[in-house]
C-alpha positions as CSV (number, residue, x, y, z in Angstrom):
1,M,-28.0,29.1,2.0
2,M,-25.9,29.5,5.2
3,R,-26.8,30.4,8.7
4,E,-23.5,32.0,9.6
5,P,-19.9,32.0,8.3
6,I,-17.8,29.0,9.4
7,P,-14.8,30.1,11.5
8,H,-11.3,28.9,10.4
9,G,-10.3,25.5,11.9
10,L,-13.9,24.5,12.5
11,A,-16.3,22.2,10.6
12,L,-20.0,21.7,10.1
13,D,-21.5,18.7,11.9
14,H,-24.7,17.5,10.2
15,L,-26.9,16.7,13.2
16,C,-29.7,14.7,11.4
17,R,-27.1,12.4,9.8
18,V,-29.1,12.3,6.5
19,R,-26.6,12.6,3.7
20,A,-29.0,14.1,1.2
21,C,-30.3,16.8,3.7
22,V,-29.2,20.4,2.8
23,N,-31.1,22.2,5.5
24,P,-28.7,24.6,7.2
25,W,-30.6,24.4,10.5
26,H,-29.6,20.8,10.7
27,T,-25.9,21.8,11.1
28,E,-23.7,22.9,14.0
29,V,-20.2,24.4,13.9
30,V,-17.8,22.2,15.9
31,T,-14.1,21.3,15.9
32,N,-12.9,18.5,13.5
33,V,-12.2,16.2,16.5
34,E,-15.7,16.6,17.9
35,N,-17.2,16.1,14.4
36,T,-15.3,12.9,14.0
37,M,-16.2,11.7,17.5
38,R,-19.9,12.2,16.9
39,G,-19.8,10.1,13.8
40,E,-20.0,6.3,13.2
41,S,-16.5,5.8,11.7
42,P,-14.2,3.1,13.1
43,P,-12.0,5.7,15.0
44,A,-15.1,7.2,16.6
45,K,-16.5,3.8,17.6
46,N,-13.1,2.8,19.1
47,A,-12.7,6.0,21.0
48,R,-16.1,5.4,22.7
49,K,-15.2,1.9,23.8
50,D,-14.3,1.6,27.5
51,A,-13.8,-2.1,27.8
52,C,-12.2,-4.9,25.7
53,P,-14.4,-7.7,24.2
54,K,-13.8,-9.8,27.4
55,G,-15.1,-6.9,29.6
56,H,-11.8,-5.7,31.1
57,P,-11.4,-1.9,31.3
58,L,-9.2,-0.3,28.6
59,E,-6.4,1.9,29.9
60,K,-3.5,3.9,28.5
61,F,-0.7,1.3,28.4
62,T,2.6,1.6,26.5
63,G,1.4,4.6,24.7
64,Q,-1.8,2.9,23.5
65,R,-5.3,2.2,24.8
66,R,-5.4,-1.5,25.5
67,C,-6.6,-4.0,28.0
68,R,-3.8,-4.7,30.5
69,E,-5.2,-8.1,31.6
70,C,-5.5,-9.4,28.0
71,H,-2.1,-8.0,27.1
72,N,-0.5,-9.8,30.1
73,E,-2.4,-13.0,29.4
74,K,-1.1,-13.0,25.8
75,N,2.5,-12.4,27.0
76,R,2.2,-15.2,29.6
77,A,1.1,-17.6,26.8
78,R,3.9,-16.5,24.5
79,N,6.5,-16.9,27.3
80,K,5.2,-20.3,28.1
81,I,6.0,-21.4,24.6
82,L,9.4,-19.6,24.5
83,K,10.6,-20.6,28.0
84,P,11.8,-24.1,27.0
85,W,13.6,-22.6,24.0
86,L,15.3,-19.8,26.0
87,S,16.5,-22.2,28.7
88,R,18.5,-24.3,26.2
89,S,22.2,-23.7,25.7
90,P,23.2,-21.3,22.9
91,E,24.7,-24.2,20.9
92,R,21.5,-26.2,21.2
93,R,19.3,-23.2,20.2
94,E,21.4,-22.7,17.1
95,R,21.3,-26.4,16.2
96,D,17.5,-26.4,16.6
97,R,17.2,-23.2,14.6
98,V,19.1,-24.6,11.7
99,R,17.0,-27.8,11.8
100,H,13.8,-25.7,11.8
101,L,15.0,-23.7,8.8
102,K,16.0,-26.8,6.9
103,Y,12.6,-28.3,7.6
104,W,10.6,-25.3,6.4
105,H,12.9,-25.0,3.4
106,A,12.1,-28.6,2.4
107,V,8.4,-28.0,3.0
108,G,8.5,-24.9,0.8
109,K,10.3,-26.9,-2.0
110,H,7.7,-29.7,-1.7
111,K,4.8,-27.2,-1.9
112,K,6.4,-25.5,-4.9
113,A,6.8,-28.8,-6.7
114,Q,3.1,-29.6,-6.0
115,R,2.0,-26.3,-7.5
116,E,4.2,-26.7,-10.6
117,G,3.5,-30.4,-11.2
């Protein structure tokens, strides 16, 4: 029950989107990419987006589609946290790093004791 043979490298796109439908007149021969983009899968939905949740335009940035404004905002927030750390001397940074590791090691032991006891 086919209309025509399907050429190599192409796929059938079911136009009516009813999974149980077997009517060959409800199909169209398209490329795999076009078939995917017509669907409702997450990749198709993401490819159709042209703005981030905040409304900024998406653009090709560092090899990916992302919002430049949100990306820069995130980096500014991260740098604001890191700047005091990076402005310290290497000796002070190492001393603070060791203190931090000791603290989290102690917290981990305390939580493990609570789970076991």
